C-alpha positions in Angstrom: 122.5 127.4 106.2 121.8 129.3 109.4 119.3 132.1 109.7 122.2 134.5 109.4 123.3 132.9 106.1 119.7 133.0 104.8 119.2 136.6 105.8 122.4 137.9 104.1 121.5 135.9 101.0 118.1 137.5 100.9 119.5 141.0 101.4 122.1 140.5 98.7 119.4 139.3 96.2 117.4 142.4 97.0 120.4 144.7 96.7 120.0 145.8 100.3 122.5 146.4 103.1 122.0 144.8 106.5 121.1 146.6 109.7 122.2 144.9 112.8 121.2 146.1 116.2 122.7 145.4 119.6 120.8 145.4 122.9 121.9 144.2 126.4 119.7 141.3 127.6 117.9 142.3 130.8 118.6 146.0 130.5 117.0 147.5 132.6 115.0 144.4 133.4 113.9 141.2 131.7 110.4 142.3 130.6 111.3 145.7 129.2 114.3 144.3 127.4 112.2 141.6 125.9 109.6 144.1 124.8 112.4 146.0 122.9 113.7 142.8 121.4 110.2 141.9 120.2 109.9 145.2 118.4 113.2 145.2 116.5 112.2 143.1 113.4 109.3 145.4 112.6 111.6 148.4 113.0 113.8 147.1 110.2 116.4 145.1 112.1 117.9 142.3 110.0 120.0 140.7 112.7 119.7 141.0 116.5 122.8 141.0 118.6 121.8 140.1 122.1 124.4 141.0 124.7 125.1 138.7 127.6 125.8 140.8 130.8 129.2 140.2 132.3 131.0 141.7 135.2 134.2 142.6 133.3 133.3 143.7 129.8 136.8 144.8 128.6 135.9 145.8 125.1 132.9 147.9 126.0 132.7 151.6 126.8 130.7 153.2 129.7 127.3 153.0 128.0 127.3 149.3 127.5 129.2 148.6 130.7 126.4 150.4 132.6 123.8 148.5 130.7 125.4 145.3 131.8 125.5 146.5 135.4 121.8 147.4 135.3 121.0 144.0 133.9 123.1 142.1 136.5 121.6 144.2 139.3 118.2 143.2 138.0 119.1 139.5 138.2 119.9 138.8 134.5 122.0 135.7 133.9 123.1 133.6 130.9 120.2 131.2 131.6 117.7 134.1 131.5 119.3 135.4 128.3 118.7 132.0 126.6 115.2 132.1 128.1 114.7 135.5 126.4 115.7 134.0 123.0 113.4 131.0 123.5 110.5 133.3 124.2 111.3 135.4 121.2 111.3 132.3 119.0 107.7 131.6 120.0 106.6 134.4 117.7 109.6 134.9 115.3 111.4 131.9 113.8 113.2 133.9 111.0 115.1 136.8 112.5 118.7 135.8 113.3 119.9 136.2 116.8 123.6 136.5 117.7 124.8 136.2 121.3 127.6 138.7 122.0 129.7 138.6 125.0 132.7 137.1 126.8 133.9 133.6 127.3 133.8 133.3 131.1 130.0 132.7 131.5 130.1 130.1 128.7 133.2 128.4 130.2 131.6 128.3 133.6 128.4 126.7 132.1 130.4 124.2 130.1 130.9 124.5 126.4 128.9 121.4 125.3 126.0 122.2 127.6 126.0 125.9 126.5 126.0 125.0 122.8 123.1 122.5 123.2 121.1 125.0 125.1 121.9 127.9 122.7 120.9 125.9 119.7 117.7 124.8 121.4 116.9 128.4 122.3 117.1 129.5 118.6 120.5 131.2 118.7 122.2 131.4 115.3 125.6 132.8 116.0 128.2 133.9 118.6 130.5 136.8 119.0 132.9 136.1 121.8 135.3 139.0 121.9 138.0 137.6 124.2 138.7 134.4 122.4 141.4 134.9 119.7 141.8 132.5 116.7 144.5 130.6 118.5 141.8 129.4 120.9 139.4 128.1 118.2 139.4 124.6 119.7 137.8 126.1 122.9 134.5 127.3 121.3 134.7 128.3 117.7 135.1 124.9 116.2 132.6 123.2 118.5 130.1 126.0 117.8 130.5 125.4 114.0 130.0 121.7 114.4 126.8 122.5 116.4 125.5 124.6 113.5 126.2 128.0 115.0 128.1 130.7 113.1 131.2 132.0 114.9 131.6 135.6 114.0 135.0 137.1 114.3 136.0 140.7 114.7 138.6 142.4 112.5 140.0 145.8 113.5 142.1 148.6 112.1 145.1 146.9 113.6 144.4 143.5 111.9 147.1 143.7 109.3 147.5 141.6 106.2 149.6 139.0 108.1 147.0 138.6 110.8 143.9 138.8 108.6 144.0 135.2 107.2 144.1 133.8 110.7 141.2 135.9 111.8 139.1 134.8 108.8 140.1 131.1 108.9 137.2 129.7 110.9 134.8 132.7 110.8 131.3 132.2 109.4 128.1 134.1 109.1 129.7 137.5 108.6 132.9 139.4 109.5 132.4 142.2 112.1 134.7 145.1 111.2 135.4 147.3 114.2 135.7 150.8 112.6 137.8 152.4 115.3 140.5 151.4 117.8 139.3 151.4 121.4 136.1 150.6 123.2 132.5 150.8 122.1 131.0 154.3 121.9 134.3 156.0 122.0 134.4 157.8 118.6 132.6 158.2 115.3 133.1 156.0 112.3 134.4 157.6 109.1 133.6 156.2 105.7 136.9 157.4 104.3 138.8 155.2 106.8 136.4 152.3 106.8 135.9 151.8 103.0 139.5 150.8 102.1 139.6 148.4 105.1 136.3 146.7 104.1 137.6 146.3 100.6 140.8 144.8 101.9 138.9 142.2 104.0 136.4 141.4 101.2 139.4 140.7 98.9 140.2 137.8 101.3 136.7 136.4 102.0 133.3 135.8 100.4 131.6 136.5 103.7 129.6 139.7 104.2 131.5 142.5 106.1 129.5 144.5 108.5 130.8 147.6 110.3 130.2 148.5 113.9 131.4 151.0 116.6 130.9 154.7 116.2 127.5 154.8 114.4 125.0 156.9 116.2 122.5 158.3 113.7 120.7 157.5 110.4 123.1 159.5 108.3 126.2 157.7 109.6 124.4 154.4 109.3 123.7 155.2 105.6 127.3 156.3 104.9 129.0 153.4 106.6 126.6 150.8 105.2 127.3 152.3 101.8 130.9 151.1 102.0 130.2 147.7 103.5 127.5 145.0 103.5 125.8 146.6 106.4 126.3 148.3 109.8 125.8 147.6 113.5 124.5 150.1 116.1 124.9 149.3 119.8 125.8 152.1 122.1 123.4 154.6 120.6 120.4 152.2 121.0 121.5 151.2 124.6 121.7 154.9 125.5 118.2 155.4 124.1 117.0 152.5 126.3 118.8 154.1 129.3 116.8 157.3 128.9 113.8 155.4 130.3 111.2 156.6 127.8 108.5 154.4 126.4 109.6 151.3 124.4 107.8 152.8 121.4 110.4 155.7 121.4 113.2 153.2 121.4 111.7 151.3 118.5 111.2 154.6 116.6 114.8 155.5 117.1 115.9 152.1 115.9 113.6 152.4 112.9 115.3 155.6 111.8 118.7 154.0 112.0 117.5 150.9 110.0 116.0 153.2 107.4 119.4 155.0 107.1 121.2 151.7 106.6 118.7 150.5 104.1 119.0 153.7 102.0 122.7 152.9 101.4 
């Protein structure tokens, strides 16, 4: 079992929903980004999604695109992202870390090398948004053999014909994208999300966690209430971009986590 599997099993046993937070590695610089990451578990974060900055983030809206640009301008790389995870693991060996990003930096590094280094750095799972199931031989299956969860996204356009293919080699959890479009573009609605989560859960035993369009504790509570948990990214990234003290970012995250955990 990975740390992700263990964490979801613990949450299920406790009757709690998961709160997953996303931050962009290196935004606005390595040290500040790492300070935020260090504070997430105490704020109630169950799983950390660590974004890998990339020059052409096609699935992301302006907020996360700008975070990636700030990180890249500050010299952030895939190597430094893995370094951040290794440093985090010096003090925390239990909180799951999922790398989220695009295939190009992994391909450029070499899949075998990347997987070895990710595993050694304490990474537990991958979300690579531009690799469809038809390309599972590229990264998904090698990652699974290396002991990493490969987390797939399902969307409102993933119909019953497509869903089994999406679920086939997915592990850890299923990330349900609550809206069509890019990150940060609209608000998630429980009335739309609930039936879709139920449809997915009828086809898999994996937890289903909902992301996109969650900006406040109230929405986190409502959306987590119809799923196994929720993900917040753009709202946290926007809070980091405000430039206030890290303690204010952590307080903001704590409120979101509390909302999800009330579900």
